[in-house]
N, C-alpha and C positions, 0 to 999 in steps of 0.2 A: 544505527545512532551515530557512529563515529564520522561517516561522511557527512550525515546531514547537520552535525554541530562542529564542522571544519572552520578553524579560526579564520579563513580567509573569506569565509561567507558571512557577510554583516547584516545586521538588522532583521534577523530571523531567529524567533524563538521556538525551540524544539518541546514539544510536550508528548509525552509518551504515555499511552493507555493502553492496557491489555483490552482486546476485543470484547470482552463481557463487562468490562468496567466503563467503557465509552458511552456516552450519552448523547443525545440529540444536540444539546448545547455545546459540547466538545465538537461536534462534527460541522456545526454552524459556525463557531469561531474560529475553525482552521483554515487558512487559505490554502493549503494542500495537505495531501496524505500519503503516508508511506505504510503500505499493507504487507502483511507477512502472514504465511498460513503454511500449515503441514498438509500434504494431499493425503487425503482419507478417503481410501476407496474410490479414488478417481474424482474427489470432489474436494472442495474448500472444508476447512475445520468447521464444526458446528458453532463454534464461537463466533467466527467472522460472519457466517451466514446469519446468526442472532444479530450482530452489529449491524448488517445492512437490511435485515427485517425492521429493525427498530428505527433507522434513520431514512429510510427510502422515501417514503411519502413527506415527513417534515422537512426534508432538506433538498426534495427534488427541484423546486424552482431556485432556491437560494444559493445552491452550491455548483451551478452549472459553470463549465470551464475552468475549475480548478483542477490544477495538476495533482497527478498521483503516481506513485511506483509501487511496484509488486514484486515479492519475492515469494516462491514456493519450494518447498522441501520435501522429499519424499523418495521412496524406493521405486515407485511405479506409479501411473496414473496421475503425474503432476500436470499433463496437457488438459485433463478435465477440468482440474481445479483452476488452471488459469483461464479456460475457455468461460468456466463459471463466474469467475470475478470480473473478467472483461465484459461479460455480457450485462451484469449488473451496473458496472461503471458507464458503460454505454447508455444504459437506460437514464442514469442519474447525468448525462453528459459530461462526466469529467473528463479530462485531457490527460491522455497519456504521456507523461513526461519522458519516459525510456522505456524500452522494452522490458518484459518481466525476466527477473532473473530465476532461472530455472536450475535447481540443486537436484542432482541424482545422487543418492549413497550419501557416503561421508563427505562433507564440504571439503573441497580442495582449496588450496591459497588463491586460485583464479577465481573460484566461487565466491571467496570472502571479499577478494578485491572488487568483484562484479557488484557485491552488495553495498560496499562503501560508496562505490560511484552511484549506485543508484541513489543512496541517501543524500550525496553531494548534488546529483542532477536535480532532483526534486526541490531541495533548499535554495540551491541556485536559481533555480526557475521563478521563486519567490521574491528575489532581488530586483528583479525587472519592473 
């Protein structure tokens, strides 16, 4: 959130929704997405999967080429979670604004900075 709401990024309104609260209208109204998930047994969280299940077909044609960013946190299996999200976002034809932030174990200062950069990159991509 801090990176996406950086004061140097103008004209971008950031709306935060938990995955289980996000709706099809939320996804359709958004110009870009920052997705976050824990890695659960080598996969994205059930909540993020439910979000994708709900919005996939209603948003398939209307959200093509929208930028997104992804951060994943876990002790192991983060690669599977990243692969699953990238598979779905590829199907949606969303544009990856930055490489995923993959956080293993306790987040370090560098991990937190990478997440800040991720948010700033996605938000800045909307200014163009």
